[in-house]
Structure formats: structure tokens, C-alpha cells
C-alpha positions as CSV (number, residue, x, y, z in Angstrom):
1,M,1.5,16.6,-14.9
2,F,-0.7,14.7,-12.5
3,R,1.1,12.6,-10.0
4,S,-0.8,9.9,-8.2
5,R,-0.8,10.1,-4.4
6,I,0.5,7.1,-2.4
7,L,0.1,6.4,1.3
8,L,2.7,4.1,2.8
9,V,1.6,1.9,5.7
10,D,4.1,-0.2,7.5
11,D,5.0,-0.6,11.2
12,H,8.7,-0.2,10.5
13,E,9.8,3.4,9.9
14,L,12.9,2.3,8.1
15,V,10.9,0.3,5.5
16,R,8.5,3.3,5.0
17,K,11.4,5.7,4.4
18,G,13.2,3.3,2.1
19,I,10.1,2.8,0.0
20,A,9.4,6.5,0.0
21,G,12.9,7.1,-1.3
22,L,12.4,4.6,-4.1
23,L,9.1,6.1,-5.2
24,E,9.2,9.8,-4.6
25,N,10.6,10.7,-8.0
26,D,7.7,9.0,-9.8
27,W,4.7,9.5,-7.4
28,D,3.6,11.9,-4.7
29,I,4.1,10.2,-1.3
30,C,1.3,12.0,0.4
31,G,1.8,10.4,3.8
32,Q,3.0,7.5,6.0
33,A,1.4,5.5,8.8
34,G,2.8,3.0,11.2
35,D,-0.4,1.0,11.9
36,G,-3.9,0.3,10.6
37,L,-5.6,2.8,12.8
38,E,-3.3,5.6,11.7
39,A,-3.8,4.4,8.1
40,L,-7.5,4.9,8.3
41,E,-7.1,8.5,9.6
42,K,-4.6,9.3,6.8
43,V,-6.9,7.8,4.2
44,R,-9.8,10.1,5.4
45,D,-7.5,13.1,5.6
46,L,-5.3,12.7,2.5
47,N,-7.6,10.8,0.0
48,P,-4.7,8.8,-1.6
49,D,-5.0,7.2,-4.9
50,L,-3.2,4.1,-3.6
51,V,-2.3,2.6,-0.3
52,L,0.8,0.4,0.0
53,L,-0.3,-1.7,3.0
54,D,1.7,-4.0,5.1
55,L,-0.3,-7.1,6.2
56,S,1.2,-7.6,9.7
57,M,1.0,-4.5,11.9
58,P,0.1,-3.7,15.5
59,L,-3.2,-2.2,16.7
60,M,-5.0,-3.1,13.4
61,S,-3.8,-5.6,10.9
62,G,-3.5,-4.8,7.2
63,T,-6.4,-7.2,6.5
64,R,-8.8,-5.3,8.8
65,A,-7.4,-2.0,7.6
66,A,-8.0,-3.0,4.0
67,R,-11.7,-3.8,4.7
68,E,-12.1,-0.4,6.3
69,I,-10.3,1.4,3.5
70,H,-12.7,-0.2,1.0
71,R,-15.6,0.9,3.1
72,I,-14.5,4.6,3.6
73,A,-12.7,5.1,0.3
74,P,-13.8,2.5,-2.3
75,Q,-12.0,4.3,-5.1
76,T,-8.6,3.9,-3.4
77,K,-6.4,1.1,-4.7
78,I,-4.6,-1.2,-2.3
79,I,-1.3,-3.1,-2.8
80,F,-0.5,-5.5,0.0
81,L,3.1,-5.9,1.1
82,S,4.3,-8.8,3.2
83,I,7.5,-10.5,4.3
84,H,5.6,-13.7,3.6
85,D,5.8,-15.0,0.0
86,S,3.3,-17.7,-0.5
87,D,0.2,-18.7,-2.6
88,S,-1.9,-18.3,0.6
89,M,-0.9,-14.7,0.9
90,E,-1.9,-14.0,-2.7
91,E,-5.2,-15.8,-2.2
92,L,-5.8,-13.6,0.9
93,S,-5.2,-10.5,-1.1
94,R,-7.7,-11.6,-3.7
95,L,-10.3,-12.4,-1.0
96,L,-9.8,-8.9,0.5
97,K,-10.1,-7.3,-3.0
98,A,-6.6,-5.9,-3.0
99,D,-5.4,-4.7,-6.4
100,A,-2.1,-6.5,-6.0
101,Y,0.2,-8.4,-3.6
102,L,3.9,-8.1,-3.4
103,S,6.5,-9.8,-1.2
104,K,8.9,-7.4,0.5
105,T,11.6,-9.5,-1.2
106,S,10.4,-8.0,-4.6
107,S,12.8,-5.8,-6.5
108,P,12.4,-2.1,-6.6
109,E,11.7,-2.3,-10.3
110,Q,8.9,-4.9,-9.7
111,L,7.4,-2.6,-7.0
112,K,7.4,0.3,-9.5
113,R,5.9,-1.8,-12.3
114,T,3.2,-3.1,-10.0
115,I,2.2,0.4,-8.8
116,A,2.2,1.7,-12.4
117,A,0.0,-1.2,-13.5
118,V,-2.5,-0.8,-10.6
119,L,-2.7,3.0,-11.2
120,G,-3.1,2.4,-15.0
121,Y,0.0,4.1,-16.3
122,G,3.8,3.9,-16.5
123,A,6.1,5.2,-13.8
């Protein structure tokens, strides 16, 4: 069975490892990155189906990384994650052509449902 490949990008290792633990039974966690620059390298090397991308990171923000990911891998889906939960964040994700936006306060089930919807199938 085909398992979609997900790249996790967050500047907090604990967050990345926690999300990986939640998702690894349903999807292939093909890699992790701690900042936007590393994310671009991993997108080039790993060709993920989806990038779970934190908005606030050092070296290169999630917004800039998203623009570059769209340029180098336009087929790759992007879900923004942020600690901020507001309409302006959702609007920003639309402007940057992200496939979805989730607050880090979302439930694990909501995260899985969103990933499945963006990838076009159930978890």
C-alpha cells in the first residue's frame, strides 16, 4: 500500500518528534527539519508529498520557505502550523497558497483529518 511521505518542519525538536509519533503509523515521515533553509534542502532531496510547516522559525520563516517550496516542488502540499490561532493566520495561509492551516492547539485527530483531506484520502 502506498504511504504518502511527510516532511515535518518546526524549530522545536520536541514538537517534531511528538508529531512524528502521532503520524508514523498512518504516513511515512520521510524527514524532519529545524528551519526553513533545512526544509528546502530536504524538499529537494526527499520529494515529500506534504510538508507540515511551522510559520515562525529561525534563519528562514515558514512564509518564505512556503514560497520557495512552491517554486521548487509545486506538486508538494503544504499545511501551516502555528501557535497563533487567528483569522489573520488563516488569511496568510490562503495568500501563500497553503493547502491548510492548523493551530498547534488542534487535537491529534484534527491534525490527522486535515492531513488526510489535503492528501485526498483517509488516514
